[in-house]
C-alpha positions in Angstrom: 23.5 6.0 10.8 22.2 4.8 7.6 22.3 8.2 5.7 19.4 7.4 3.4 17.2 8.2 6.6 18.0 12.0 5.7 16.2 11.3 2.5 12.7 10.7 4.4 10.1 13.3 4.1 7.9 14.1 7.3 4.9 12.2 7.6 1.5 13.8 6.4 0.2 14.0 9.8 3.3 15.6 11.2 2.7 18.3 8.7 -1.0 18.4 9.4 -0.3 19.0 13.1 1.8 21.7 12.3 -0.5 23.1 9.7 -3.3 23.1 12.8 -0.9 24.4 15.5 -0.7 27.6 13.6 -4.2 28.8 14.0 -6.6 29.1 16.8 -9.7 26.6 16.6 -13.1 27.4 18.1 -13.5 26.3 21.5 -17.4 25.7 20.9 -17.4 23.2 18.3 -16.5 19.5 18.8 -13.4 18.4 16.5 -14.5 16.1 13.8 -11.7 14.1 12.3 -11.6 13.1 8.7 -8.2 13.0 8.1 -7.0 9.6 9.1 -8.1 6.4 7.4 -8.8 4.6 10.6 -12.2 2.5 10.5 -14.3 3.5 13.3 -17.4 1.0 13.0 -17.5 -1.7 15.3 -15.0 -4.8 15.0 -16.7 -7.9 14.7 -17.5 -9.4 18.2 -17.0 -12.7 17.2 -13.3 -11.7 16.3 -12.7 -10.1 19.4 -14.1 -13.2 21.5 -11.7 -15.6 19.4 -8.7 -13.5 20.4 -9.5 -13.4 23.9 -10.4 -17.2 24.2 -6.7 -17.8 22.9 -4.7 -15.5 24.9 -3.1 -18.5 26.8 -1.3 -19.2 23.5 0.7 -16.0 23.9 2.9 -18.6 25.8 4.1 -19.8 22.3 6.7 -18.3 19.9 4.8 -17.9 16.4 6.4 -19.0 13.5 7.0 -16.4 10.8 5.2 -18.5 8.3 2.2 -18.6 10.4 -0.2 -21.4 11.6 -1.5 -23.8 8.8 -5.1 -22.8 9.9 -4.5 -19.1 8.5 -2.8 -20.0 5.6 -5.7 -22.2 4.8 -8.3 -19.5 5.4 -6.4 -16.8 3.5 -6.0 -19.3 0.6 -9.8 -20.1 0.7 -10.7 -16.5 0.7 -8.5 -15.4 -1.9 -9.4 -18.3 -4.5 -13.2 -17.3 -3.9 -13.2 -13.6 -4.1 -10.9 -13.4 -7.1 -11.9 -16.3 -8.9 -8.8 -18.2 -9.0 -8.4 -21.6 -10.4 -8.8 -24.1 -7.8 -5.7 -25.5 -6.6 -3.4 -22.8 -8.1 -3.2 -20.7 -4.9 -2.0 -22.9 -2.3 -1.8 -22.3 1.7 1.7 -23.6 1.8 3.4 -21.6 -0.9 1.6 -18.9 -2.0 0.5 -16.8 1.2 2.2 -15.3 4.2 0.5 -13.8 7.2 2.1 -9.9 7.8 1.6 -7.7 10.5 -0.8 -5.3 8.5 0.2 -4.1 5.0 2.2 -1.0 6.1 5.0 -3.1 7.4 5.1 -5.8 4.7 5.1 -3.1 1.8 8.0 -1.4 3.3 9.7 -4.9 4.2 9.0 -6.3 0.8 11.0 -3.4 -1.1 13.9 -3.9 1.2 14.0 -7.6 0.3 13.3 -7.2 -3.7 15.7 -4.5 -4.8 19.1 -5.7 -6.0 21.4 -3.0 -5.4 24.1 -4.5 -7.6 22.2 -3.4 -10.6 22.7 0.6 -11.7 20.2 3.1 -10.3 17.2 0.8 -9.3 13.9 2.6 -9.6 10.5 1.7 -7.9 7.4 3.1 -10.0 4.6 4.5 -7.5 1.4 6.4 -8.1 1.1 10.1 -7.4 -0.7 10.8 -4.7 0.3 7.6 -3.0 0.7 6.2 0.4 3.9 7.4 1.7 5.5 4.0 2.6 6.0 3.3 -1.1 8.5 6.4 -0.9 10.1 5.4 2.2 10.4 2.0 1.1 12.0 3.2 -1.8 14.5 5.4 -0.4 15.6 3.1 2.2 15.9 0.2 -0.3 18.5 2.2 -2.4 16.2 2.8 -5.2 14.7 6.1 -7.0 11.3 6.8 -6.6 9.6 7.4 -9.8 5.9 9.0 -9.5 3.2 8.8 -12.1 0.7 11.6 -11.6 -3.0 10.5 -11.0 -5.3 13.4 -12.4 -8.8 13.7 -13.7 -7.3 13.7 -17.2 -6.4 9.8 -16.8 -9.2 8.9 -14.3 -6.7 9.1 -11.2 -5.0 5.8 -12.8 -1.3 6.3 -13.6 -0.6 6.7 -17.4 1.7 3.8 -17.8 2.2 4.6 -21.7 4.0 7.7 -20.7 6.8 6.1 -19.0 10.0 6.0 -21.0 12.0 3.1 -22.1 15.0 4.1 -19.9 12.6 4.2 -16.6 11.0 0.7 -17.3 14.4 -0.7 -18.1 15.9 0.3 -14.6 12.7 -0.3 -12.6 12.8 -3.3 -10.3 9.6 -2.8 -8.5 6.2 -1.2 -9.3 3.8 -0.3 -6.7 -0.1 0.1 -7.6 -2.8 0.8 -5.3 -6.3 -0.4 -6.3 -8.7 0.8 -5.1 -6.5 3.9 -4.8 -5.7 5.9 -1.7 -6.6 8.7 -1.7 -8.5 9.0 -4.9 -10.7 5.7 -4.9 -10.1 4.7 -8.3 -10.0 1.3 -9.3 -7.9 -0.5 -12.1 -9.9 -3.0 -14.2 -8.6 -6.3 -15.2 -7.3 -5.2 -18.6 -5.2 -2.5 -17.1 -3.6 -4.9 -14.6 -2.9 -7.3 -17.7 -1.0 -4.6 -19.3 0.9 -4.2 -16.3 1.8 -7.8 -16.2 2.7 -7.7 -19.8 5.1 -5.1 -19.2 6.5 -6.6 -16.1 7.4 -9.6 -18.2 9.1 -7.4 -21.0 11.3 -5.3 -18.4 11.8 -8.0 -15.6 10.2 -6.3 -12.6 7.6 -7.3 -9.8 4.4 -6.0 -9.4 3.3 -5.2 -5.8 -0.2 -4.2 -5.7 -1.8 -2.8 -2.7 -5.3 -3.9 -2.5 -6.1 -3.2 1.3 -9.4 -1.1 0.1 -10.4 -3.9 -2.2 -13.6 -5.0 0.0 -15.0 -1.4 0.2 -17.0 -1.1 -2.6 -20.6 0.0 -3.6 -22.2 -2.6 -6.1 -22.3 -6.3 -4.6 -22.4 -7.8 -7.8 -19.3 -5.8 -9.2 -16.1 -6.1 -6.7 -12.7 -4.3 -7.9 -10.7 -7.0 -9.7 -7.6 -7.9 -8.3 -4.0 -8.8 -9.6 -4.2 -12.4 -8.9 -7.5 -12.3 -10.5 -5.8 -10.8 -13.6 -3.3 -13.8 -13.7 -6.0 -16.2 -13.4 -7.8 -14.8 -16.3 -4.6 -14.9 -18.2 -4.0 -18.5 -17.3 -1.0 -17.5 -15.1 -1.4 -19.7 -12.5 2.3 -19.4 -11.2 1.4 -15.9 -10.6 5.0 -14.8 -11.8 6.0 -11.5 -10.9 2.9 -10.7 -9.3 2.3 -10.0 -5.4 -0.8 -8.7 -3.7 -1.2 -7.0 -0.2 -4.4 -7.5 1.6 -5.6 -6.4 5.2 -8.4 -6.9 8.0 -7.9 -3.3 8.8 -10.4 -1.7 6.7 -12.6 -5.0 5.6 -12.9 -5.9 9.0 -12.4 -2.8 11.3 -9.7 -4.0 12.9 -6.8 -1.7 12.3 -5.3 -2.3 15.8 -5.3 -6.2 15.1 -2.4 -5.6 12.6 -3.3 -8.6 10.4 -3.0 -9.0 6.7 -1.4 -11.1 4.1 0.9 -11.3 1.3 0.2 -13.5 -1.7 1.4 -14.3 -5.2 4.4 -15.8 -6.8 5.8 -18.5 -4.9 9.8 -18.0 -5.6 9.2 -14.3 -4.4 7.6 -15.2 -1.4 10.1 -18.2 -0.5 12.7 -15.3 -0.2 10.5 -12.8 1.6 9.7 -15.5 3.9 13.6 -16.1 4.6 14.0 -12.1 4.9 10.8 -11.9 7.5 12.5 -14.8 9.3 15.3 -12.8 10.2 13.3 -9.6 10.4 11.4 -10.9 13.4 8.1 -10.0 12.6 5.9 -13.1 13.2 2.3 -12.7 14.1 1.1 -13.7 17.6 -0.9 -17.0 17.7 -4.0 -15.6 19.1 -4.0 -12.7 16.5 -3.7 -15.4 13.8 -6.7 -17.4 15.4 -8.8 -14.2 15.2 -7.4 -13.6 11.7 -8.9 -17.0 10.6 -12.0 -16.1 12.1 -12.5 -12.6 10.3 -11.5 -14.3 6.9 -14.0 -16.9 6.9 -16.9 -14.5 7.5 -18.4 -12.2 4.8 -21.9 -11.2 6.9 -19.7 -8.4 8.7 -17.9 -7.2 5.4 -21.4 -6.8 3.5 -22.7 -4.8 6.5 -19.5 -3.0 6.7 -20.0 -1.8 3.1 -23.6 -0.9 3.6 -22.8 1.6 6.3 -20.1 3.3 4.2 -22.5 3.5 1.4 -25.2 5.3 3.6 -22.2 7.8 4.8 -21.3 8.5 1.2 -25.0 9.3 0.1 -25.5 11.4 3.0 -22.2 13.5 2.8 -22.4 13.8 -1.3 -26.3 15.0 -0.9 -24.9 17.9 1.4 -21.9 18.5 -0.9 -23.7 18.4 -4.2 -23.2 21.9 -5.8 -20.7 23.0 -3.3 -17.7 21.0 -4.1 -16.3 19.4 -7.1 -16.3 15.9 -5.8 -18.0 12.6 -6.6 -18.5 9.2 -5.4 -15.3 7.0 -5.9 -15.2 3.7 -7.5 -14.4 2.2 -4.2 -12.7 3.0 -0.8 -13.8 5.3 2.1 -12.5 8.4 0.8 -13.6 11.5 -0.9 -11.1 13.7 -3.2 -12.8 16.9 -3.5 -11.3 19.5 -5.7 -11.0 22.9 -3.8 -11.8 26.3 -4.4 -8.5 27.4 -2.9 -5.2 25.5 -2.6 -5.9 22.3 -0.5 -3.4 23.2 2.3 -5.2 26.5 2.9 -8.5 25.1 2.5 -7.8 22.2 5.3 -6.3 24.9 7.6 -9.1 27.5 7.2 -11.7 24.6 7.8 -10.1 23.8 10.8 -9.9 27.1 12.2 -13.4 27.9 11.4 -15.5 24.7 11.5 -13.1 22.4 13.4 -13.3 19.9 11.0 -9.9 18.2 10.1 -9.2 17.1 6.6 -5.9 16.1 4.8 -4.1 18.5 2.3 -3.7 16.4 -1.0 -0.2 18.0 -1.5 0.8 16.0 1.8 0.0 12.6 -0.2 2.1 13.6 -3.4 5.3 15.1 -4.6 5.8 17.3 -7.6 6.7 15.2 -11.0 6.4 16.7 -14.3 6.0 20.1 -12.8 3.0 19.6 -10.8 1.9 18.4 -7.3 -1.3 16.6 -8.3 -2.7 17.0 -4.9 -2.2 20.8 -4.5 -5.8 21.5 -5.1 -7.4 18.6 -3.2 -8.1 17.4 0.1 -8.7 13.8 1.6 -11.8 13.1 3.4 -11.9 9.9 5.2 -15.6 8.7 6.2 -14.8 6.9 9.1 -16.3 8.6 11.6 -20.2 7.7 12.6 -22.7 8.8 10.5 -24.0 11.7 12.3 -20.4 13.0 12.7 -19.9 12.7 9.0 -23.3 14.7 8.2 -22.2 17.4 10.8 -18.9 17.5 9.1 -20.4 18.0 5.6 -22.6 20.8 6.6 -19.9 22.4 8.4 -17.9 22.0 5.0 -20.7 23.2 3.1 -20.9 26.4 5.4 -17.3 27.2 5.1 -17.1 26.9 1.1 -20.3 29.3 0.9 -18.5 31.8 3.4 -15.3 32.0 0.9 
């Protein structure tokens, strides 16, 4: 067996299950799950109809590169959404469909880390999506974590990274809007990273799967390719982004997203994926085309999340140290007791499941930046979110 498998940490939800199993839950309350970032809004009916109408195409082997219609839909959406120069982002060279960002983020590290160079590093935010760490460890690289705290507005302090670390860095994971904090990196911050990538010759992998969950219709979060366009960097050199229909379109089970950016990198990544055997079924691709071509359902999705944030934050005002994030569907409240104990006692007394922030982070520079936090995913229906907020309020007031 690959001995690097022994380096992997238990997944956060495995640890959460053990935490909950250690206490007795109240039998008279319905369990409300705010722990998993799994959208519960209704998926678009027209996408499901497209999927069903094309099930006969399951008799065809899909190509890894994807059908032209899907790559064109991705190119059109990305060009419009991120204000790319017309013609700079081509369907043939700059986009690949993937089975959700999770598998693509993991696979990308395996394809890009050069083990012939000594002591490769993958830089990651902390807290983080645990796939970044697993991808680093199984690629033979060392994870290097940058703490995201209130002091830096939950954006990694890239100025704190030493020259030695940057020289060994081969891949930088960024997540904007961030999981779990919802913090959004500005275009200026993304441009600074591009400059660092040029100086130290590393690749930026920007996880942007929450990019369409924002609150101001006139001010969507910037993206890495958008920063490239503003710099006149139409080859997207060293820059790759990851997008998904899971959050944008409430289609987590469709397992559909895309990776896009530097054509030279994607050419090699396509080679890797051809051997990896991860082609997207044709019915899924056609359903994805329909989803990427429609914005109406995405706007309605944002409205529904906005309503939940307003309702929950009104209830928790003055109860927890929490505020509306820049984007995403998460709340990241600071807890009056350690986050792990808070989550356990909340479940024991109120049967509301939240995720301890420490499970999403590692100790770096002497601290675990998630230790005094929990993550709340406002994915449940509005009434359940309101009920959960009221239970959380009662719990906190009882401490």
